[in-house]
mmCIF file of the N, C-alpha and C atoms, coordinates in Angstrom:
data_MODEL
# 
_entry.id   MODEL 
# 
loop_
_atom_site.group_PDB 
_atom_site.id 
_atom_site.type_symbol 
_atom_site.label_atom_id 
_atom_site.label_alt_id 
_atom_site.label_comp_id 
_atom_site.label_asym_id 
_atom_site.label_entity_id 
_atom_site.label_seq_id 
_atom_site.pdbx_PDB_ins_code 
_atom_site.Cartn_x 
_atom_site.Cartn_y 
_atom_site.Cartn_z 
_atom_site.occupancy 
_atom_site.B_iso_or_equiv 
_atom_site.pdbx_formal_charge 
_atom_site.auth_seq_id 
_atom_site.auth_comp_id 
_atom_site.auth_asym_id 
_atom_site.auth_atom_id 
_atom_site.pdbx_PDB_model_num 
ATOM 1   N N  . MET A 1 1  ? -3.684  -4.308  -6.222  1.00 0.00 ? 1  MET A N  1 
ATOM 2   C CA . MET A 1 1  ? -2.153  -4.654  -6.472  1.00 0.00 ? 1  MET A CA 1 
ATOM 3   C C  . MET A 1 1  ? -1.665  -5.535  -5.201  1.00 0.00 ? 1  MET A C  1 
ATOM 4   N N  . PRO A 1 2  ? -1.203  -6.601  -5.298  1.00 0.00 ? 2  PRO A N  1 
ATOM 5   C CA . PRO A 1 2  ? -0.689  -7.414  -4.358  1.00 0.00 ? 2  PRO A CA 1 
ATOM 6   C C  . PRO A 1 2  ? 0.293   -6.742  -3.511  1.00 0.00 ? 2  PRO A C  1 
ATOM 7   N N  . GLU A 1 3  ? 0.474   -6.766  -2.313  1.00 0.00 ? 3  GLU A N  1 
ATOM 8   C CA . GLU A 1 3  ? 1.260   -6.138  -1.290  1.00 0.00 ? 3  GLU A CA 1 
ATOM 9   C C  . GLU A 1 3  ? 2.847   -6.340  -1.974  1.00 0.00 ? 3  GLU A C  1 
ATOM 10  N N  . SER A 1 4  ? 3.163   -7.489  -2.560  1.00 0.00 ? 4  SER A N  1 
ATOM 11  C CA . SER A 1 4  ? 4.588   -7.751  -2.887  1.00 0.00 ? 4  SER A CA 1 
ATOM 12  C C  . SER A 1 4  ? 4.922   -6.753  -4.085  1.00 0.00 ? 4  SER A C  1 
ATOM 13  N N  . ASP A 1 5  ? 4.082   -6.308  -4.822  1.00 0.00 ? 5  ASP A N  1 
ATOM 14  C CA . ASP A 1 5  ? 4.419   -5.548  -6.118  1.00 0.00 ? 5  ASP A CA 1 
ATOM 15  C C  . ASP A 1 5  ? 4.952   -4.166  -5.738  1.00 0.00 ? 5  ASP A C  1 
ATOM 16  N N  . GLN A 1 6  ? 5.973   -3.901  -6.386  1.00 0.00 ? 6  GLN A N  1 
ATOM 17  C CA . GLN A 1 6  ? 6.493   -2.522  -6.253  1.00 0.00 ? 6  GLN A CA 1 
ATOM 18  C C  . GLN A 1 6  ? 6.519   -1.689  -7.696  1.00 0.00 ? 6  GLN A C  1 
ATOM 19  N N  . THR A 1 7  ? 6.433   -0.540  -7.314  1.00 0.00 ? 7  THR A N  1 
ATOM 20  C CA . THR A 1 7  ? 6.264   0.430   -8.524  1.00 0.00 ? 7  THR A CA 1 
ATOM 21  C C  . THR A 1 7  ? 7.233   1.592   -8.351  1.00 0.00 ? 7  THR A C  1 
ATOM 22  N N  . THR A 1 8  ? 7.957   1.764   -9.457  1.00 0.00 ? 8  THR A N  1 
ATOM 23  C CA . THR A 1 8  ? 9.049   2.931   -9.222  1.00 0.00 ? 8  THR A CA 1 
ATOM 24  C C  . THR A 1 8  ? 8.180   4.149   -9.573  1.00 0.00 ? 8  THR A C  1 
ATOM 25  N N  . THR A 1 9  ? 7.718   4.817   -8.691  1.00 0.00 ? 9  THR A N  1 
ATOM 26  C CA . THR A 1 9  ? 7.125   6.132   -8.757  1.00 0.00 ? 9  THR A CA 1 
ATOM 27  C C  . THR A 1 9  ? 7.995   7.259   -8.577  1.00 0.00 ? 9  THR A C  1 
ATOM 28  N N  . LEU A 1 10 ? 9.059   7.050   -8.209  1.00 0.00 ? 10 LEU A N  1 
ATOM 29  C CA . LEU A 1 10 ? 10.212  8.087   -7.788  1.00 0.00 ? 10 LEU A CA 1 
ATOM 30  C C  . LEU A 1 10 ? 11.368  7.631   -8.747  1.00 0.00 ? 10 LEU A C  1 
ATOM 31  N N  . PRO A 1 11 ? 11.295  7.742   -10.064 1.00 0.00 ? 11 PRO A N  1 
ATOM 32  C CA . PRO A 1 11 ? 12.486  7.185   -10.674 1.00 0.00 ? 11 PRO A CA 1 
ATOM 33  C C  . PRO A 1 11 ? 13.693  7.719   -10.490 1.00 0.00 ? 11 PRO A C  1 
ATOM 34  N N  . GLY A 1 12 ? 14.873  7.005   -9.897  1.00 0.00 ? 12 GLY A N  1 
ATOM 35  C CA . GLY A 1 12 ? 16.218  7.712   -9.686  1.00 0.00 ? 12 GLY A CA 1 
ATOM 36  C C  . GLY A 1 12 ? 16.244  8.264   -8.159  1.00 0.00 ? 12 GLY A C  1 
ATOM 37  N N  . TYR A 1 13 ? 15.115  8.088   -7.580  1.00 0.00 ? 13 TYR A N  1 
ATOM 38  C CA . TYR A 1 13 ? 15.042  8.755   -6.139  1.00 0.00 ? 13 TYR A CA 1 
ATOM 39  C C  . TYR A 1 13 ? 14.613  7.735   -5.079  1.00 0.00 ? 13 TYR A C  1 
ATOM 40  N N  . GLY A 1 14 ? 13.860  6.679   -5.421  1.00 0.00 ? 14 GLY A N  1 
ATOM 41  C CA . GLY A 1 14 ? 13.367  5.715   -4.549  1.00 0.00 ? 14 GLY A CA 1 
ATOM 42  C C  . GLY A 1 14 ? 12.372  4.960   -5.158  1.00 0.00 ? 14 GLY A C  1 
ATOM 43  N N  . THR A 1 15 ? 11.687  4.081   -4.160  1.00 0.00 ? 15 THR A N  1 
ATOM 44  C CA . THR A 1 15 ? 10.637  3.249   -4.643  1.00 0.00 ? 15 THR A CA 1 
ATOM 45  C C  . THR A 1 15 ? 9.357   3.447   -3.854  1.00 0.00 ? 15 THR A C  1 
ATOM 46  N N  . CYS A 1 16 ? 8.277   2.913   -4.308  1.00 0.00 ? 16 CYS A N  1 
ATOM 47  C CA . CYS A 1 16 ? 7.107   2.895   -3.374  1.00 0.00 ? 16 CYS A CA 1 
ATOM 48  C C  . CYS A 1 16 ? 6.432   1.587   -3.388  1.00 0.00 ? 16 CYS A C  1 
ATOM 49  N N  . GLN A 1 17 ? 5.875   1.155   -2.350  1.00 0.00 ? 17 GLN A N  1 
ATOM 50  C CA . GLN A 1 17 ? 5.284   -0.091  -2.329  1.00 0.00 ? 17 GLN A CA 1 
ATOM 51  C C  . GLN A 1 17 ? 3.670   0.096   -1.927  1.00 0.00 ? 17 GLN A C  1 
ATOM 52  N N  . THR A 1 18 ? 2.784   -0.453  -2.549  1.00 0.00 ? 18 THR A N  1 
ATOM 53  C CA . THR A 1 18 ? 1.416   -0.348  -2.069  1.00 0.00 ? 18 THR A CA 1 
ATOM 54  C C  . THR A 1 18 ? 1.179   -1.214  -0.782  1.00 0.00 ? 18 THR A C  1 
ATOM 55  N N  . ARG A 1 19 ? 0.542   -0.693  0.230   1.00 0.00 ? 19 ARG A N  1 
ATOM 56  C CA . ARG A 1 19 ? 0.203   -1.558  1.331   1.00 0.00 ? 19 ARG A CA 1 
ATOM 57  C C  . ARG A 1 19 ? -1.468  -1.657  1.344   1.00 0.00 ? 19 ARG A C  1 
ATOM 58  N N  . ILE A 1 20 ? -1.861  -2.935  1.840   1.00 0.00 ? 20 ILE A N  1 
ATOM 59  C CA . ILE A 1 20 ? -3.096  -3.419  1.690   1.00 0.00 ? 20 ILE A CA 1 
ATOM 60  C C  . ILE A 1 20 ? -3.695  -3.368  3.318   1.00 0.00 ? 20 ILE A C  1 
ATOM 61  N N  . HIS A 1 21 ? -5.075  -2.978  3.119   1.00 0.00 ? 21 HIS A N  1 
ATOM 62  C CA . HIS A 1 21 ? -5.828  -2.925  4.394   1.00 0.00 ? 21 HIS A CA 1 
ATOM 63  C C  . HIS A 1 21 ? -6.772  -3.931  4.397   1.00 0.00 ? 21 HIS A C  1 
ATOM 64  N N  . THR A 1 22 ? -7.159  -4.778  5.248   1.00 0.00 ? 22 THR A N  1 
ATOM 65  C CA . THR A 1 22 ? -8.334  -5.677  5.267   1.00 0.00 ? 22 THR A CA 1 
ATOM 66  C C  . THR A 1 22 ? -9.352  -5.374  6.278   1.00 0.00 ? 22 THR A C  1 
ATOM 67  N N  . ALA A 1 23 ? -10.579 -5.240  5.748   1.00 0.00 ? 23 ALA A N  1 
ATOM 68  C CA . ALA A 1 23 ? -11.451 -4.803  6.446   1.00 0.00 ? 23 ALA A CA 1 
ATOM 69  C C  . ALA A 1 23 ? -12.900 -5.864  6.381   1.00 0.00 ? 23 ALA A C  1 
ATOM 70  N N  . THR A 1 24 ? -13.374 -6.067  7.399   1.00 0.00 ? 24 THR A N  1 
ATOM 71  C CA . THR A 1 24 ? -14.584 -6.919  7.737   1.00 0.00 ? 24 THR A CA 1 
ATOM 72  C C  . THR A 1 24 ? -15.640 -6.100  7.564   1.00 0.00 ? 24 THR A C  1 
ATOM 73  N N  . VAL A 1 25 ? -16.690 -6.491  6.499   1.00 0.00 ? 25 VAL A N  1 
ATOM 74  C CA . VAL A 1 25 ? -17.998 -5.821  6.376   1.00 0.00 ? 25 VAL A CA 1 
ATOM 75  C C  . VAL A 1 25 ? -18.997 -7.018  6.257   1.00 0.00 ? 25 VAL A C  1 
ATOM 76  N N  . LEU A 1 26 ? -20.269 -6.455  6.507   1.00 0.00 ? 26 LEU A N  1 
ATOM 77  C CA . LEU A 1 26 ? -21.296 -7.441  6.426   1.00 0.00 ? 26 LEU A CA 1 
ATOM 78  C C  . LEU A 1 26 ? -21.995 -7.488  5.160   1.00 0.00 ? 26 LEU A C  1 
ATOM 79  N N  . LYS A 1 27 ? -22.293 -8.557  4.574   1.00 0.00 ? 27 LYS A N  1 
ATOM 80  C CA . LYS A 1 27 ? -22.940 -8.706  3.348   1.00 0.00 ? 27 LYS A CA 1 
ATOM 81  C C  . LYS A 1 27 ? -24.279 -9.447  3.522   1.00 0.00 ? 27 LYS A C  1 
ATOM 82  N N  . ASN A 1 28 ? -25.287 -8.948  2.870   1.00 0.00 ? 28 ASN A N  1 
ATOM 83  C CA . ASN A 1 28 ? -26.614 -9.424  3.083   1.00 0.00 ? 28 ASN A CA 1 
ATOM 84  C C  . ASN A 1 28 ? -26.720 -10.483 2.064   1.00 0.00 ? 28 ASN A C  1 
ATOM 85  N N  . VAL A 1 29 ? -26.970 -11.774 2.466   1.00 0.00 ? 29 VAL A N  1 
ATOM 86  C CA . VAL A 1 29 ? -27.038 -12.955 1.863   1.00 0.00 ? 29 VAL A CA 1 
ATOM 87  C C  . VAL A 1 29 ? -28.455 -13.562 2.046   1.00 0.00 ? 29 VAL A C  1 
ATOM 88  N N  . SER A 1 30 ? -29.453 -13.404 1.253   1.00 0.00 ? 30 SER A N  1 
ATOM 89  C CA . SER A 1 30 ? -30.752 -13.689 1.461   1.00 0.00 ? 30 SER A CA 1 
ATOM 90  C C  . SER A 1 30 ? -31.480 -13.289 2.702   1.00 0.00 ? 30 SER A C  1 
ATOM 91  N N  . GLY A 1 31 ? -31.057 -12.227 2.963   1.00 0.00 ? 31 GLY A N  1 
ATOM 92  C CA . GLY A 1 31 ? -31.599 -11.714 4.457   1.00 0.00 ? 31 GLY A CA 1 
ATOM 93  C C  . GLY A 1 31 ? -30.664 -11.880 5.405   1.00 0.00 ? 31 GLY A C  1 
ATOM 94  N N  . THR A 1 32 ? -29.839 -12.578 5.444   1.00 0.00 ? 32 THR A N  1 
ATOM 95  C CA . THR A 1 32 ? -29.047 -12.934 6.548   1.00 0.00 ? 32 THR A CA 1 
ATOM 96  C C  . THR A 1 32 ? -27.533 -12.092 6.566   1.00 0.00 ? 32 THR A C  1 
ATOM 97  N N  . LEU A 1 33 ? -27.099 -11.429 7.538   1.00 0.00 ? 33 LEU A N  1 
ATOM 98  C CA . LEU A 1 33 ? -25.862 -10.739 7.345   1.00 0.00 ? 33 LEU A CA 1 
ATOM 99  C C  . LEU A 1 33 ? -24.656 -11.676 7.657   1.00 0.00 ? 33 LEU A C  1 
ATOM 100 N N  . GLN A 1 34 ? -23.788 -11.733 6.923   1.00 0.00 ? 34 GLN A N  1 
ATOM 101 C CA . GLN A 1 34 ? -22.540 -12.323 6.973   1.00 0.00 ? 34 GLN A CA 1 
ATOM 102 C C  . GLN A 1 34 ? -21.339 -11.939 6.852   1.00 0.00 ? 34 GLN A C  1 
ATOM 103 N N  . PRO A 1 35 ? -20.373 -11.940 7.730   1.00 0.00 ? 35 PRO A N  1 
ATOM 104 C CA . PRO A 1 35 ? -19.231 -11.234 7.529   1.00 0.00 ? 35 PRO A CA 1 
ATOM 105 C C  . PRO A 1 35 ? -18.338 -11.713 6.521   1.00 0.00 ? 35 PRO A C  1 
ATOM 106 N N  . VAL A 1 36 ? -17.751 -10.681 5.775   1.00 0.00 ? 36 VAL A N  1 
ATOM 107 C CA . VAL A 1 36 ? -16.769 -10.831 4.685   1.00 0.00 ? 36 VAL A CA 1 
ATOM 108 C C  . VAL A 1 36 ? -15.790 -9.919  4.838   1.00 0.00 ? 36 VAL A C  1 
ATOM 109 N N  . ASN A 1 37 ? -14.507 -10.571 4.547   1.00 0.00 ? 37 ASN A N  1 
ATOM 110 C CA . ASN A 1 37 ? -13.104 -9.838  4.583   1.00 0.00 ? 37 ASN A CA 1 
ATOM 111 C C  . ASN A 1 37 ? -13.005 -9.382  3.174   1.00 0.00 ? 37 ASN A C  1 
ATOM 112 N N  . ILE A 1 38 ? -12.704 -7.925  2.818   1.00 0.00 ? 38 ILE A N  1 
ATOM 113 C CA . ILE A 1 38 ? -12.339 -7.339  1.665   1.00 0.00 ? 38 ILE A CA 1 
ATOM 114 C C  . ILE A 1 38 ? -10.879 -6.638  1.751   1.00 0.00 ? 38 ILE A C  1 
ATOM 115 N N  . LYS A 1 39 ? -10.105 -6.722  0.792   1.00 0.00 ? 39 LYS A N  1 
ATOM 116 C CA . LYS A 1 39 ? -8.785  -6.034  0.896   1.00 0.00 ? 39 LYS A CA 1 
ATOM 117 C C  . LYS A 1 39 ? -8.914  -5.030  -0.015  1.00 0.00 ? 39 LYS A C  1 
ATOM 118 N N  . THR A 1 40 ? -8.281  -3.721  0.411   1.00 0.00 ? 40 THR A N  1 
ATOM 119 C CA . THR A 1 40 ? -8.033  -2.727  -0.657  1.00 0.00 ? 40 THR A CA 1 
ATOM 120 C C  . THR A 1 40 ? -6.848  -1.893  -0.308  1.00 0.00 ? 40 THR A C  1 
ATOM 121 N N  . ALA A 1 41 ? -6.376  -1.161  -1.378  1.00 0.00 ? 41 ALA A N  1 
ATOM 122 C CA . ALA A 1 41 ? -5.011  -0.640  -1.278  1.00 0.00 ? 41 ALA A CA 1 
ATOM 123 C C  . ALA A 1 41 ? -5.285  0.461   -0.368  1.00 0.00 ? 41 ALA A C  1 
ATOM 124 N N  . ALA A 1 42 ? -4.472  0.682   0.657   1.00 0.00 ? 42 ALA A N  1 
ATOM 125 C CA . ALA A 1 42 ? -4.708  1.804   1.815   1.00 0.00 ? 42 ALA A CA 1 
ATOM 126 C C  . ALA A 1 42 ? -3.661  2.845   1.666   1.00 0.00 ? 42 ALA A C  1 
ATOM 127 N N  . TYR A 1 43 ? -2.548  2.631   1.466   1.00 0.00 ? 43 TYR A N  1 
ATOM 128 C CA . TYR A 1 43 ? -1.467  3.707   1.314   1.00 0.00 ? 43 TYR A CA 1 
ATOM 129 C C  . TYR A 1 43 ? -0.247  3.125   0.446   1.00 0.00 ? 43 TYR A C  1 
ATOM 130 N N  . CYS A 1 44 ? 0.678   3.965   0.369   1.00 0.00 ? 44 CYS A N  1 
ATOM 131 C CA . CYS A 1 44 ? 1.966   3.632   -0.436  1.00 0.00 ? 44 CYS A CA 1 
ATOM 132 C C  . CYS A 1 44 ? 3.028   3.912   0.577   1.00 0.00 ? 44 CYS A C  1 
ATOM 133 N N  . GLU A 1 45 ? 3.940   3.159   0.711   1.00 0.00 ? 45 GLU A N  1 
ATOM 134 C CA . GLU A 1 45 ? 5.107   3.160   1.502   1.00 0.00 ? 45 GLU A CA 1 
ATOM 135 C C  . GLU A 1 45 ? 6.228   3.411   0.741   1.00 0.00 ? 45 GLU A C  1 
ATOM 136 N N  . CYS A 1 46 ? 6.691   4.835   0.922   1.00 0.00 ? 46 CYS A N  1 
ATOM 137 C CA . CYS A 1 46 ? 7.788   5.188   -0.141  1.00 0.00 ? 46 CYS A CA 1 
ATOM 138 C C  . CYS A 1 46 ? 9.205   5.214   0.725   1.00 0.00 ? 46 CYS A C  1 
ATOM 139 N N  . LYS A 1 47 ? 10.183  4.845   0.005   1.00 0.00 ? 47 LYS A N  1 
ATOM 140 C CA . LYS A 1 47 ? 11.569  4.573   0.595   1.00 0.00 ? 47 LYS A CA 1 
ATOM 141 C C  . LYS A 1 47 ? 12.522  5.512   -0.476  1.00 0.00 ? 47 LYS A C  1 
ATOM 142 N N  . ALA A 1 48 ? 13.271  6.258   0.148   1.00 0.00 ? 48 ALA A N  1 
ATOM 143 C CA . ALA A 1 48 ? 14.248  7.188   -0.646  1.00 0.00 ? 48 ALA A CA 1 
ATOM 144 C C  . ALA A 1 48 ? 15.506  6.206   -0.778  1.00 0.00 ? 48 ALA A C  1 
ATOM 145 N N  . GLN A 1 49 ? 15.989  6.104   -2.252  1.00 0.00 ? 49 GLN A N  1 
ATOM 146 C CA . GLN A 1 49 ? 17.111  5.273   -2.564  1.00 0.00 ? 49 GLN A CA 1 
ATOM 147 C C  . GLN A 1 49 ? 18.510  6.024   -2.017  1.00 0.00 ? 49 GLN A C  1 
ATOM 148 N N  . VAL A 1 50 ? 19.291  5.224   -1.295  1.00 0.00 ? 50 VAL A N  1 
ATOM 149 C CA . VAL A 1 50 ? 20.580  5.594   -0.804  1.00 0.00 ? 50 VAL A CA 1 
ATOM 150 C C  . VAL A 1 50 ? 21.341  6.135   -1.806  1.00 0.00 ? 50 VAL A C  1 
ATOM 151 N N  . GLY A 1 51 ? 21.840  7.360   -1.537  1.00 0.00 ? 51 GLY A N  1 
ATOM 152 C CA . GLY A 1 51 ? 22.787  8.104   -2.449  1.00 0.00 ? 51 GLY A CA 1 
ATOM 153 C C  . GLY A 1 51 ? 21.911  8.919   -3.356  1.00 0.00 ? 51 GLY A C  1 
ATOM 154 N N  . SER A 1 52 ? 20.613  8.899   -3.349  1.00 0.00 ? 52 SER A N  1 
ATOM 155 C CA . SER A 1 52 ? 19.781  9.722   -4.266  1.00 0.00 ? 52 SER A CA 1 
ATOM 156 C C  . SER A 1 52 ? 19.778  11.260  -3.678  1.00 0.00 ? 52 SER A C  1 
ATOM 157 N N  . PRO A 1 53 ? 19.591  12.162  -4.571  1.00 0.00 ? 53 PRO A N  1 
ATOM 158 C CA . PRO A 1 53 ? 19.395  13.722  -4.137  1.00 0.00 ? 53 PRO A CA 1 
ATOM 159 C C  . PRO A 1 53 ? 18.649  13.979  -2.820  1.00 0.00 ? 53 PRO A C  1 
ATOM 160 N N  . VAL A 1 54 ? 17.612  13.155  -2.838  1.00 0.00 ? 54 VAL A N  1 
ATOM 161 C CA . VAL A 1 54 ? 16.598  13.356  -1.790  1.00 0.00 ? 54 VAL A CA 1 
ATOM 162 C C  . VAL A 1 54 ? 16.805  12.557  -0.429  1.00 0.00 ? 54 VAL A C  1 
ATOM 163 N N  . TYR A 1 55 ? 17.893  11.547  -0.519  1.00 0.00 ? 55 TYR A N  1 
ATOM 164 C CA . TYR A 1 55 ? 18.051  10.565  0.700   1.00 0.00 ? 55 TYR A CA 1 
ATOM 165 C C  . TYR A 1 55 ? 18.312  11.418  1.966   1.00 0.00 ? 55 TYR A C  1 
ATOM 166 N N  . GLY A 1 56 ? 19.374  12.319  1.906   1.00 0.00 ? 56 GLY A N  1 
ATOM 167 C CA . GLY A 1 56 ? 19.792  13.186  2.949   1.00 0.00 ? 56 GLY A CA 1 
ATOM 168 C C  . GLY A 1 56 ? 18.591  14.113  3.514   1.00 0.00 ? 56 GLY A C  1 
ATOM 169 N N  . ILE A 1 57 ? 17.685  14.597  2.653   1.00 0.00 ? 57 ILE A N  1 
ATOM 170 C CA . ILE A 1 57 ? 16.589  15.250  3.224   1.00 0.00 ? 57 ILE A CA 1 
ATOM 171 C C  . ILE A 1 57 ? 15.662  14.443  3.916   1.00 0.00 ? 57 ILE A C  1 
ATOM 172 N N  . VAL A 1 58 ? 15.250  13.202  3.443   1.00 0.00 ? 58 VAL A N  1 
ATOM 173 C CA . VAL A 1 58 ? 14.194  12.453  3.889   1.00 0.00 ? 58 VAL A CA 1 
ATOM 174 C C  . VAL A 1 58 ? 14.992  11.861  5.298   1.00 0.00 ? 58 VAL A C  1 
ATOM 175 N N  . MET A 1 59 ? 16.132  11.329  5.243   1.00 0.00 ? 59 MET A N  1 
ATOM 176 C CA . MET A 1 59 ? 16.720  10.674  6.353   1.00 0.00 ? 59 MET A CA 1 
ATOM 177 C C  . MET A 1 59 ? 17.303  11.563  7.406   1.00 0.00 ? 59 MET A C  1 
ATOM 178 N N  . GLY A 1 60 ? 17.483  12.857  7.108   1.00 0.00 ? 60 GLY A N  1 
ATOM 179 C CA . GLY A 1 60 ? 17.820  13.913  7.859   1.00 0.00 ? 60 GLY A CA 1 
ATOM 180 C C  . GLY A 1 60 ? 19.219  13.627  8.343   1.00 0.00 ? 60 GLY A C  1 
# 
């Protein structure tokens, strides 16, 4: 999922956004190892919606 895509996984409470991690790995191409960058979803960054029941708990 592209980094800019948002998914409402906390309906009425907040939003989550998938964050991407890029890793460099070695790919065997005809016996020669070549570095290749791959991107993968690494974690979700969730934010409580201001005024939601959980906002005070999260923000303390």
